[in-house]
C-alpha positions as CSV (number, residue, x, y, z in Angstrom):
1,M,18.0,-63.5,67.1
2,Q,17.1,-61.3,64.1
3,Y,15.9,-57.8,64.6
4,T,14.4,-55.5,62.0
5,I,15.2,-51.9,62.1
6,E,13.0,-49.4,60.2
7,S,14.3,-45.9,59.7
8,R,12.3,-42.9,58.5
9,E,13.9,-39.5,57.8
10,L,12.5,-36.7,59.9
11,T,14.5,-33.7,58.7
12,H,13.7,-33.3,55.0
13,D,10.4,-33.0,53.2
14,R,10.4,-36.4,51.7
15,R,7.6,-39.0,51.2
16,H,8.5,-40.6,54.5
17,E,9.9,-43.8,53.0
18,L,10.7,-46.6,55.4
19,H,14.1,-48.2,55.1
20,P,14.1,-51.7,56.7
21,T,17.3,-53.4,57.7
22,T,17.7,-56.8,59.4
23,V,20.6,-57.5,61.8
24,E,21.6,-60.4,64.0
25,A,22.0,-59.4,67.7
26,R,21.4,-60.7,71.2
27,D,19.1,-57.8,72.2
28,P,17.7,-54.5,70.9
29,D,20.7,-52.6,72.3
30,E,23.1,-54.6,70.3
31,A,20.9,-54.4,67.2
32,I,20.8,-50.6,67.3
33,S,24.6,-50.5,67.9
34,R,25.2,-52.7,64.8
35,F,22.8,-50.5,62.8
36,V,24.6,-47.3,63.8
37,D,28.0,-48.9,62.8
38,L,26.7,-50.2,59.5
39,S,25.1,-46.9,58.5
40,N,28.0,-44.8,59.7
41,S,25.6,-42.7,61.8
42,E,25.3,-41.4,65.4
43,L,22.8,-42.6,68.0
44,V,21.0,-39.6,69.5
45,S,18.5,-41.4,71.7
46,F,17.2,-44.9,72.3
47,S,14.6,-46.5,74.5
48,A,14.4,-50.3,74.9
49,P,11.4,-51.3,76.9
50,R,10.6,-54.8,78.1
51,T,11.3,-57.9,76.0
52,G,8.8,-58.4,73.1
53,Q,8.0,-54.7,72.7
54,E,9.5,-52.5,70.0
55,S,12.3,-50.1,70.8
56,I,12.3,-46.5,69.5
57,G,15.2,-44.1,68.9
58,T,16.7,-41.4,66.8
59,V,19.8,-41.5,64.7
60,R,21.7,-38.7,63.0
61,K,23.6,-39.1,59.7
62,D,25.2,-36.1,58.1
63,E,22.5,-33.4,58.1
64,S,19.6,-35.8,58.6
65,V,17.8,-37.2,61.6
66,F,15.9,-40.5,61.4
67,L,13.3,-42.1,63.7
68,V,14.1,-45.8,64.1
69,R,12.0,-48.7,65.3
70,V,13.7,-51.9,66.5
71,Y,11.7,-55.2,66.8
72,Q,12.3,-58.9,66.6
73,A,12.0,-60.2,63.0
């Protein structure tokens, strides 16, 4: 399945740009793991509710923290 992951930086005063990424994965947990690996970042928190709903988490990279949304593409 394809999952879209949208990330939005929370720690700096920017224009809150969305950065979408598409990954192939079996489920949202694998999707966020692949995203973290691809972006060389660290998973801070992640909540994957029932199938069909979006998952929400936070990811840290360097000095920045990002809000991430994971949902089926």
